Wavefront OBJ file of the C-alpha trace (Angstrom):
o trace
v -35.901 -10.659 -36.908
v -33.987 -11.900 -33.865
v -36.255 -13.470 -31.256
v -35.022 -14.044 -27.697
v -36.573 -15.992 -24.832
v -37.396 -13.498 -22.074
v -37.134 -15.079 -18.625
v -39.508 -12.418 -17.315
v -42.398 -13.468 -19.565
v -41.394 -17.062 -20.297
v -41.833 -16.403 -24.027
v -39.724 -15.522 -27.041
v -40.030 -11.940 -28.177
v -38.540 -9.879 -30.994
v -35.408 -7.937 -30.138
v -36.470 -4.315 -30.627
v -33.590 -2.141 -29.433
v -34.534 0.934 -27.427
v -32.136 2.900 -29.618
v -32.488 1.568 -33.197
v -29.408 -0.333 -34.318
v -27.887 -0.439 -30.817
v -28.064 -3.099 -28.124
v -27.013 -2.433 -24.540
v -26.375 -5.636 -22.570
v -25.344 -6.128 -18.951
v -24.195 -9.544 -17.670
v -23.441 -10.465 -14.066
v -19.819 -11.579 -14.029
v -17.467 -13.198 -11.564
v -16.870 -12.821 -7.842
v -13.085 -13.033 -7.851
v -11.955 -15.196 -4.938
v -11.081 -18.402 -6.848
v -10.446 -19.801 -10.342
v -13.364 -20.032 -12.755
v -14.831 -23.491 -13.244
v -16.587 -25.123 -16.188
v -19.985 -23.893 -14.984
v -18.708 -20.312 -15.065
v -17.220 -20.887 -18.506
v -20.654 -21.782 -19.845
v -22.049 -18.407 -18.773
v -19.038 -16.563 -20.168
v -19.182 -18.474 -23.468
v -22.958 -18.100 -23.847
v -22.904 -14.315 -23.601
v -19.744 -14.070 -25.679
v -21.656 -15.982 -28.372
v -24.685 -13.683 -28.029
v -22.603 -10.510 -28.315
v -20.717 -11.938 -31.332
v -23.939 -12.872 -33.106
v -25.631 -9.538 -32.479
v -22.590 -7.792 -33.970
v -22.578 -10.221 -36.917
v -26.190 -9.179 -37.563
v -25.088 -5.565 -37.848
v -26.032 -4.262 -34.409
v -23.826 -1.936 -32.399
v -23.409 -3.744 -29.074
v -22.326 -2.324 -25.731
v -21.476 -5.373 -23.646
v -20.926 -4.829 -19.909
v -19.787 -7.678 -17.647
v -19.045 -6.710 -14.065
v -16.503 -7.940 -11.532
v -17.480 -8.294 -7.868
v -14.287 -7.470 -5.985
v -15.766 -6.912 -2.506
v -17.798 -9.708 -0.942
v -17.972 -11.930 2.133
v -16.274 -14.790 0.267
v -13.407 -12.555 -0.817
v -12.914 -11.234 2.729
v -12.928 -14.786 4.080
v -10.404 -16.013 1.477
v -8.057 -13.098 2.213
v -8.235 -13.845 5.947
v -7.561 -17.547 5.360
v -4.541 -16.722 3.216
v -3.291 -13.939 5.475
v -3.040 -11.525 2.560
v -4.622 -8.206 1.552
v -7.964 -8.296 -0.244
v -6.468 -6.472 -3.234
v -3.896 -9.251 -3.598
v -6.638 -11.901 -3.725
v -8.831 -10.040 -6.207
v -5.887 -8.952 -8.363
v -4.584 -12.510 -8.667
v -7.929 -14.012 -9.577
v -8.841 -11.227 -12.011
v -5.592 -11.956 -13.838
v -6.358 -15.695 -13.787
v -9.884 -15.039 -15.090
v -8.494 -12.932 -17.945
v -6.014 -15.685 -18.846
v -8.719 -18.364 -18.854
v -11.086 -16.148 -20.850
v -8.375 -15.524 -23.459
v -7.677 -19.266 -23.702
v -11.391 -19.868 -24.332
v -11.353 -17.297 -27.134
v -13.698 -14.910 -25.337
v -13.835 -11.363 -26.622
v -13.307 -8.727 -23.949
v -16.500 -6.956 -22.868
v -16.707 -3.278 -23.772
v -16.857 -2.414 -20.080
v -15.749 -4.514 -17.115
v -16.630 -2.427 -14.052
v -15.363 -3.378 -10.595
v -17.715 -2.862 -7.660
v -15.109 -1.053 -5.555
v -14.790 1.598 -8.284
v -18.512 2.418 -8.088
v -19.055 2.865 -4.353
v -20.133 6.546 -4.778
v -22.782 5.433 -7.319
v -23.918 2.719 -4.928
v -24.251 5.193 -2.048
v -26.232 7.573 -4.267
v -28.673 4.824 -5.297
v -29.165 3.702 -1.687
v -29.945 7.313 -0.764
v -32.557 7.437 -3.535
v -34.178 4.247 -2.226
v -34.358 5.664 1.300
v -35.832 8.937 0.014
v -38.509 7.062 -1.960
v -39.460 4.857 0.973
v -38.004 1.591 -0.333
v -35.173 1.306 2.205
v -34.516 2.001 5.872
v -31.650 2.100 8.336
v -31.804 -0.783 10.824
v -30.849 -0.522 14.476
v -27.472 -2.196 13.874
v -26.489 0.360 11.211
v -27.219 -1.779 8.151
v -29.374 -0.272 5.407
v -32.075 -2.713 4.277
v -34.457 -2.879 1.334
v -38.127 -3.122 2.342
v -39.322 -5.851 -0.008
v -43.002 -5.352 0.853
v -42.820 -1.781 -0.466
v -42.086 -2.916 -4.034
v -45.166 -3.981 -5.907
v -44.538 -6.958 -8.122
v -41.601 -8.442 -6.195
v -41.167 -12.028 -7.419
v -42.357 -11.452 -10.985
v -39.060 -12.630 -12.518
v -38.737 -15.807 -10.465
v -42.461 -16.516 -10.165
v -42.257 -16.532 -6.358
v -44.997 -15.199 -4.044
v -44.186 -13.125 -0.963
v -46.442 -15.280 1.238
v -44.614 -18.465 0.189
v -41.216 -16.838 0.665
v -42.139 -15.635 4.148
v -43.409 -19.081 5.089
v -39.997 -20.539 4.333
v -37.904 -17.642 5.604
v -35.425 -18.101 8.437
v -35.933 -15.411 11.107
v -32.798 -14.526 13.023
v -32.800 -12.998 16.503
v -31.944 -9.276 16.737
v -31.518 -8.991 12.984
v -33.216 -5.623 12.907
v -35.366 -6.485 9.893
v -38.928 -5.273 9.592
v -39.636 -8.249 7.349
v -37.650 -11.514 7.124
v -37.433 -11.007 3.330
v -35.735 -7.600 3.548
v -32.158 -7.692 2.207
v -29.071 -5.635 2.911
v -27.994 -2.696 0.754
v -25.235 -1.367 3.020
v -23.386 -3.374 5.679
v -22.105 -1.483 8.690
v -18.367 -1.721 9.259
v -16.946 -4.654 11.202
v -13.416 -4.806 12.698
v -10.797 -5.799 10.139
v -13.082 -5.439 7.112
v -12.756 -2.824 4.353
v -15.124 0.121 4.733
v -16.147 3.325 3.012
v -17.703 6.432 4.542
v -21.413 6.953 3.912
v -24.327 8.993 5.321
v -25.195 5.898 7.415
v -21.711 5.406 8.807
v -18.703 3.444 7.636
v -19.496 0.220 5.816
v -19.531 -1.580 2.487
v -22.071 -2.423 -0.233
v -24.331 -5.443 -0.194
v -23.953 -7.737 -3.204
v -27.252 -7.030 -4.980
v -26.954 -3.239 -5.085
v -23.605 -3.371 -6.906
v -25.078 -4.469 -10.243
v -27.994 -2.024 -10.081
v -25.605 0.878 -9.584
v -23.026 -0.214 -12.153
v -25.560 -0.973 -14.908
v -27.238 2.411 -14.366
v -23.912 4.263 -14.412
v -22.819 2.709 -17.731
v -26.015 1.840 -19.620
v -28.611 4.146 -18.084
v -31.866 3.448 -16.277
v -33.423 1.411 -19.114
v -31.514 -0.943 -21.406
v -32.096 -3.913 -23.700
v -30.710 -7.146 -22.236
v -29.659 -8.311 -18.782
v -28.077 -11.746 -18.482
v -26.510 -14.235 -16.125
v -26.670 -17.786 -14.876
v -29.991 -19.397 -13.974
v -28.912 -19.469 -10.322
v -28.962 -15.654 -10.228
v -32.628 -15.404 -11.161
v -33.561 -15.443 -7.475
v -32.733 -13.609 -5.360
v -30.042 -11.584 -7.133
v -31.858 -10.512 -10.296
v -35.182 -10.256 -8.485
v -33.525 -7.856 -6.063
v -31.910 -5.911 -8.879
v -35.342 -5.235 -10.384
v -36.672 -4.045 -7.027
v -33.653 -1.792 -6.443
v -33.352 -0.297 -9.917
v -37.060 0.290 -10.506
v -37.503 1.537 -6.963
v -34.661 4.050 -7.234
v -35.342 5.378 -10.748
v -38.994 4.641 -11.499
v -37.906 3.403 -14.936
v -38.506 0.008 -16.600
v -34.883 -1.160 -16.088
v -34.577 -4.103 -18.560
v -36.535 -5.224 -21.637
v -35.296 -8.817 -21.945
v -33.861 -11.082 -19.239
v -31.614 -13.909 -20.496
v -30.453 -16.804 -18.301
v -28.165 -19.680 -19.223
v -28.680 -23.204 -17.860
v -26.445 -25.165 -15.510
v -23.541 -27.457 -16.274
v -24.283 -30.730 -14.463
v -22.140 -33.620 -13.341
v -24.183 -36.791 -12.852
v -27.313 -34.632 -13.210
v -26.295 -32.364 -10.315
v -25.352 -28.709 -10.770
v -21.605 -28.059 -10.877
v -20.729 -25.613 -8.106
v -18.020 -24.746 -5.610
v -20.426 -25.217 -2.707
v -21.020 -28.856 -3.707
v -17.334 -29.465 -4.419
v -18.121 -31.186 -7.744
v -16.376 -28.748 -10.038
v -13.394 -28.657 -12.387
v -11.582 -25.409 -13.040
v -10.968 -24.273 -16.589
v -7.225 -24.195 -16.075
v -7.069 -27.818 -14.897
v -9.186 -29.080 -17.810
v -7.812 -27.130 -20.804
v -4.304 -28.699 -20.708
v -5.961 -32.110 -21.087
v -7.697 -31.165 -24.336
v -6.396 -30.912 -27.875
v -7.299 -27.207 -27.862
v -9.621 -24.870 -25.872
v -11.984 -24.896 -28.865
v -12.963 -28.431 -27.792
v -14.454 -27.073 -24.581
v -16.093 -24.195 -26.444
v -17.643 -26.602 -28.973
v -18.952 -28.765 -26.120
v -20.519 -25.748 -24.390
v -22.190 -24.509 -27.581
v -23.415 -27.936 -28.659
v -26.383 -27.580 -26.288
v -28.852 -24.704 -26.281
v -27.727 -22.035 -23.827
v -30.976 -22.180 -21.816
v -30.953 -25.915 -21.151
v -28.783 -28.003 -18.821
v -25.691 -29.676 -20.179
v -24.054 -32.781 -18.707
v -20.269 -32.627 -18.418
v -18.373 -35.859 -19.064
v -15.280 -37.196 -20.741
v -17.467 -38.809 -23.405
v -18.989 -35.436 -24.307
v -15.526 -33.879 -24.630
v -14.375 -36.754 -26.847
v -17.399 -36.244 -29.101
v -16.617 -32.524 -29.354
v -12.997 -33.331 -30.184
v -14.021 -35.786 -32.911
v -16.512 -33.339 -34.421
v -13.926 -30.573 -34.616
v -11.373 -32.964 -36.089
v -13.809 -33.724 -38.929
v -14.233 -30.007 -39.591
v -10.509 -29.271 -39.562
v -9.707 -32.330 -41.686
v -12.133 -31.045 -44.327
v -10.461 -27.619 -44.230
v -6.950 -29.015 -44.734
v -5.279 -28.304 -48.052
v -7.971 -25.804 -49.087
v -6.733 -22.497 -50.499
v -7.863 -19.373 -48.674
v -10.425 -17.535 -50.798
v -12.951 -14.798 -50.126
v -16.031 -16.035 -48.278
v -19.248 -16.163 -50.286
v -22.701 -16.924 -48.962
v -24.898 -19.855 -49.896
v -28.063 -21.340 -48.505
v -25.974 -22.498 -45.548
v -25.480 -18.914 -44.394
v -29.197 -18.235 -44.675
v -29.962 -21.340 -42.620
v -27.336 -20.334 -40.048
v -28.999 -16.953 -39.552
v -32.438 -18.535 -39.433
v -31.586 -20.821 -36.514
v -29.470 -18.264 -34.660
v -32.207 -15.639 -35.009
v -34.430 -18.109 -33.147
v -33.066 -17.546 -29.620
v -29.433 -18.290 -30.554
v -29.949 -21.959 -31.411
v -26.289 -23.004 -31.458
v -26.934 -26.783 -31.776
v -28.677 -26.148 -35.107
v -26.000 -23.629 -36.104
v -23.324 -26.256 -35.460
v -25.363 -28.682 -37.585
v -25.012 -26.146 -40.428
v -21.215 -26.245 -39.994
v -21.333 -30.041 -40.092
v -23.410 -29.989 -43.295
v -20.863 -27.701 -44.949
v -18.118 -30.075 -43.830
v -19.818 -32.987 -45.572
v -20.248 -30.949 -48.756
v -16.566 -30.000 -48.717
v -15.582 -33.650 -48.511
v -17.949 -34.526 -51.373
v -16.557 -31.699 -53.507
v -12.993 -32.833 -52.789
v -13.841 -36.412 -53.759
v -15.379 -35.179 -57.010
v -12.337 -33.045 -57.843
v -14.369 -29.813 -57.498
v -11.560 -27.792 -55.960
v -13.112 -24.355 -56.474
v -16.375 -25.432 -54.858
v -14.546 -26.987 -51.918
v -12.508 -23.812 -51.401
v -15.617 -21.603 -51.484
v -17.402 -23.828 -48.990
v -14.313 -23.814 -46.784
v -14.309 -20.013 -46.725
v -17.995 -19.976 -45.785
v -17.352 -22.535 -43.051
v -14.566 -20.429 -41.543
v -16.697 -17.288 -41.748
v -19.718 -18.815 -40.006
v -17.478 -20.619 -37.537
v -15.962 -17.300 -36.473
v -19.396 -16.139 -35.296
v -19.353 -19.010 -32.795
v -15.625 -18.777 -32.122
v -15.003 -22.137 -33.834
v -12.818 -23.385 -36.727
v -10.359 -20.523 -36.241
v -7.148 -22.554 -35.861
v -4.858 -23.405 -38.778
v -6.010 -26.877 -39.936
v -2.474 -28.263 -40.197
v -1.701 -27.079 -36.665
v -4.930 -28.624 -35.400
v -4.107 -32.012 -36.889
v -0.834 -32.122 -34.971
v -2.305 -31.245 -31.568
v -2.788 -34.078 -29.086
v -6.368 -35.219 -28.513
v -8.178 -36.261 -25.361
v -8.439 -40.062 -25.110
v -10.068 -42.513 -22.749
v -7.169 -44.916 -22.232
v -7.726 -46.466 -18.765
v -4.807 -46.235 -16.355
v -2.832 -43.811 -18.505
v -2.722 -41.070 -15.912
v -4.112 -37.554 -16.135
v -7.215 -36.297 -14.340
v -10.658 -37.812 -14.088
v -13.158 -35.521 -15.777
v -16.330 -37.135 -14.479
v -15.419 -40.058 -12.307
v -14.663 -42.211 -15.354
v -11.634 -42.859 -17.530
v -8.836 -40.296 -17.297
v -7.856 -37.890 -20.063
v -4.315 -38.108 -21.406
v -2.139 -36.466 -23.978
v -0.478 -38.395 -26.781
v 3.052 -38.609 -25.363
v 5.191 -38.409 -28.520
v 6.468 -34.917 -29.348
v 6.227 -33.340 -32.816
v 10.005 -33.633 -33.238
v 9.927 -37.347 -32.391
v 7.096 -37.896 -34.869
v 8.954 -36.052 -37.637
v 12.080 -38.097 -36.908
v 10.075 -41.331 -37.049
v 8.548 -40.324 -40.381
v 12.022 -39.529 -41.790
v 13.286 -42.941 -40.673
v 10.272 -44.623 -42.244
v 10.830 -42.806 -45.537
v 14.467 -43.949 -45.486
v 13.380 -47.548 -44.795
v 10.924 -47.463 -47.693
v 13.600 -46.118 -50.037
v 15.804 -49.024 -48.948
v 12.829 -51.362 -49.535
v 13.050 -52.428 -45.906
v 9.320 -53.000 -45.647
v 9.457 -54.707 -42.258
v 11.172 -51.676 -40.696
v 8.773 -49.325 -42.450
v 5.775 -51.205 -41.063
v 7.309 -51.351 -37.578
v 7.758 -47.575 -37.465
v 4.244 -47.016 -38.755
v 2.865 -49.327 -36.038
v 4.842 -47.515 -33.322
v 3.512 -44.173 -34.515
v -0.023 -45.565 -34.580
v 0.341 -46.731 -30.969
v 1.184 -43.120 -30.067
v -2.002 -41.959 -31.782
v -0.285 -40.675 -34.942
v -2.013 -41.176 -38.297
v 0.256 -40.965 -41.356
v -1.293 -39.599 -44.531
v 0.475 -41.332 -47.423
v 0.122 -40.020 -50.956
v 1.737 -41.137 -54.244
v 4.731 -38.933 -53.485
v 5.211 -40.414 -50.021
v 4.187 -39.419 -46.487
v 3.409 -35.742 -46.870
v 1.507 -35.064 -43.666
v 0.351 -36.533 -40.392
v -2.153 -35.908 -37.640
v -2.906 -37.093 -34.163
v -5.865 -39.451 -33.982
l 1 2 3 4 5 6 7 8 9 10 11 12 13 14 15 16 17 18 19 20 21 22 23 24 25 26 27 28 29 30 31 32 33 34 35 36 37 38 39 40 41 42 43 44 45 46 47 48 49 50 51 52 53 54 55 56 57 58 59 60 61 62 63 64 65 66 67 68 69 70 71 72 73 74 75 76 77 78 79 80 81 82 83 84 85 86 87 88 89 90 91 92 93 94 95 96 97 98 99 100 101 102 103 104 105 106 107 108 109 110 111 112 113 114 115 116 117 118 119 120 121 122 123 124 125 126 127 128 129 130 131 132 133 134 135 136 137 138 139 140 141 142 143 144 145 146 147 148 149 150 151 152 153 154 155 156 157 158 159 160 161 162 163 164 165 166 167 168 169 170 171 172 173 174 175 176 177 178 179 180 181 182 183 184 185 186 187 188 189 190 191 192 193 194 195 196 197 198 199 200 201 202 203 204 205 206 207 208 209 210 211 212 213 214 215 216 217 218 219 220 221 222 223 224 225 226 227 228 229 230 231 232 233 234 235 236 237 238 239 240 241 242 243 244 245 246 247 248 249 250 251 252 253 254 255 256 257 258 259 260 261 262 263 264 265 266 267 268 269 270 271 272 273 274 275 276 277 278 279 280 281 282 283 284 285 286 287 288 289 290 291 292 293 294 295 296 297 298 299 300 301 302 303 304 305 306 307 308 309 310 311 312 313 314 315 316 317 318 319 320 321 322 323 324 325 326 327 328 329 330 331 332 333 334 335 336 337 338 339 340 341 342 343 344 345 346 347 348 349 350 351 352 353 354 355 356 357 358 359 360 361 362 363 364 365 366 367 368 369 370 371 372 373 374 375 376 377 378 379 380 381 382 383 384 385 386 387 388 389 390 391 392 393 394 395 396 397 398 399 400 401 402 403 404 405 406 407 408 409 410 411 412 413 414 415 416 417 418 419 420 421 422 423 424 425 426 427 428 429 430 431 432 433 434 435 436 437 438 439 440 441 442 443 444 445 446 447 448 449 450 451 452 453 454 455 456 457 458 459 460 461 462 463 464 465 466 467 468 469 470 471 472 473 474 475 476 477 478 479 480
């Protein structure tokens, strides 16, 4: 049975779908005013992994990941650029889709945009007003009355008295309580607005997800996820809104992924210590390197981003792909490795232990190859590819992988700094140049010009190219 850590209770609990055999999951997605960074990619990869594994275990999954396309940050970015809001959101949605595809993320089943659900948002706000959970302030904003919702703070473990003690009270804000939050913002000059019973305006951020999840998944569903930073106030406010409007339970299991840190500090745009996915991926052998790095730590814990960690991920994947080279493609069969894989993944999606299973299979493949057990090696290779696909790993052709450039730590070689340390660089020699060098070396060996043969081999080695000589000659090569 799959057991998942529930952020609401602080304990692991069995996944017992509301509808047997089906899992409905909502994940808070991106606010599209800039490129996604590595911290975002961890959230996206974590829930991609969870949806893949649930499907692998035979469950029918409905995966919803929203897009916030109306927000203060988006309005500000459009004003700074002197362009329409739709142009900003359209450009960054396209960029997000490109980055997600590069990372090997499967598309969610639904990807609702907040601006497409304004009628649903207005309806839910009306329900909250009717049930006494919301009120219209003097300035025209509609606010949620936090004190009216019993149990506010149960997800984050915060107490109303402590929150009030630290709250910032603004003059003429029109709030009955400093903790009350906005559901509907009255229209301001130059900002987009929709008509509503409370006048022209636009949705507050928190209400968007409550309305969209209800519209697609209903009033009660299985899993709600997002980054740890959304636990309070966003997800806390979602609970208050959704339960207040519908009277239903809302969500069975809350799942939150941990932060990506740089020098033990959270990576974020506000701190300015972030790297975008599209500036990092070109410096890696393949996007799978970043995916491996992200999955090598448990999704709930923090992970420290550094060049060294990326190099370790690159080396680990190279070992896997080297083992898979020259193996015939056969039908996958299960062994004790598959059982172990399911055992650790059933335990709150323990990807570090699942990756250890892939590494154990890799070692067995190499042992089988060394012993001349070709059939065993091929069967293990098929199992490795099959289990790897559940994590989105080991899906590239092994020969192609070997010829991709790797990330290195050569000081002063140019490239970008990934964590304030040595820069990452590509091997500079092209495939065509390598093939030409190999042909020249073969010709030198045939002419018994051993000095020239050694010189070419040394030059290739300096460029990070490893030649794989066999009795018949140099039959293949890879980048170190």
